[in-house]
N, C-alpha and C positions, 0 to 999 in steps of 0.2 A: 326362257327367262334371261334377262340381261345380267351379265356379270359386271357389276358396277366397279368392283375392284380393278378388273382388267381395263375398263374404260378409263378410270382415273389414272392408273399407272401409264397407260398408253398416251393419255393426254399430256403427261409430264414429258415423255421423250419427244413427242411431236412439238410441244411448246419449246423445248430446248433446241430442237433442230431449226425451228422457225426463227428463234432468236439468233442462232449462229448464221443462218442465211441472210437475215436482215442486217446484221452487223458486218458481215463480209461485203455485202452489196454496198452499204453505206460507205465503208472505208475504202472500197475500190473506187467509188465515185469521188470521194474526198481526195484520194491520192491523185487522181486525174486533174481535179480542180486546182490542187496545190502544186502540181508538176513534180510530185515525189513518186518514188517507187513504192509499191505495195508493201514490200518488206519493211521499209522505214515507217510506214503507217501502222504496222503491227506493233510497233514499240509504244504507241500512244496508250495512255491510261484508259481511254474510252474503249479501245479494242480489247484491252486486257480484262476490263470489268465485264464487258458484254460476252466475250468468248468464255470466260470462266463461268458466268451465270448460265449460258446456254449449255455448256458441257456438263455442268453440275446437274441440271434438270434432265439432260439426255441420259447420263449414266445412272442417275437415280431412278428414272423411269424403267430403264432396262434391268437394273438390279432388282427392282421390286416386282417386275412382271415376267421377264423373259428367261431368267436364269433357272434352268431345270435342275441343275446340280448345285450343291451347297458352295462349291469352290467358284462357280460362275457368279453366283450372287455376291460372294465375298470380293471377287475381283472387280465387279461393277461398282460395288459400294465403296471399295478402297479408292477407285478412280474418282468417284463422286466426292469423297472426302478430300482428295488431293486438289480437286478443282475448287472446292469450298475454301480451302486454305489459300489457294492462289488468289481467289476473288477477295478474300479478307485482306490479304496483303496489298492488293491493288487499291482497295478502299482506304486502307490506312495510309498508303503512299499519297493519295490525293489529299487527305486531311493534313498530313505533315507538310506538304507543299503549301497548302492554303494557310496554315499557321505560320510558316516561315515568311510568306509574302505579307501577311498582316503585321508581323513584327518589324518588317523593314519600313513600314509607313510611319 
């Protein structure tokens, strides 16, 4: 019988890992196109949003499926919470910049 819970939670961490890989690949390409270092590219809001989303899904998937002890699950879910907060701040930063740009016009 198929364990659908395990399938769903495994899909979460696989999706998170794929988002991280895609974001890393894109920003590495973008750094080369712009002639910038990859470290400078990581300061971009687009990297911060994508990496936070990918890490949130990755940690959430592991926290819900792989933790065999309670403290492992708590650690994975605490990491997921911290990446959710980081992603929320990255989204708010974008909105604040957009609002500031609109007010200058």
